[in-house]
C-alpha positions in Angstrom: -31.5 -16.8 -1.7 -31.9 -18.2 1.8 -31.5 -14.9 3.5 -34.0 -13.2 1.2 -36.6 -16.0 2.1 -35.6 -15.3 5.7 -36.5 -11.7 5.4 -39.5 -12.0 2.9 -42.5 -12.0 5.5 -40.9 -9.1 7.8 -40.4 -7.3 4.4 -43.5 -7.7 3.2 -45.4 -7.0 6.4 -43.4 -3.8 6.7 -44.6 -2.8 3.3 -48.3 -3.7 3.9 -47.8 -1.5 7.3 -46.7 1.6 5.0 -49.6 0.9 2.8 -52.0 0.9 5.6 -50.6 4.0 7.1 -50.7 6.0 3.7 -54.3 4.4 3.1 -56.0 5.1 6.4 -53.5 7.9 7.9 -50.8 7.1 10.2 -51.5 5.2 13.5 -48.0 5.3 15.5 -49.6 3.0 18.1 -50.6 0.5 15.7 -47.7 0.7 13.8 -45.1 0.3 17.2 -47.3 -2.7 17.8 -46.9 -4.4 14.7 -43.0 -3.6 14.7 -42.7 -4.7 18.0 -44.4 -8.1 17.1 -42.0 -8.6 14.0 -39.1 -8.1 16.2 -40.4 -10.8 18.5 
């Protein structure tokens, strides 16, 4: 359960990014910046 809570935020953000890419069209630069921000 702790593992799920630990990774819940990145998963939610990733799903949000995917949704935004579908809605607004894929923006590789924007997506890469957000992925890098998640990893830091």
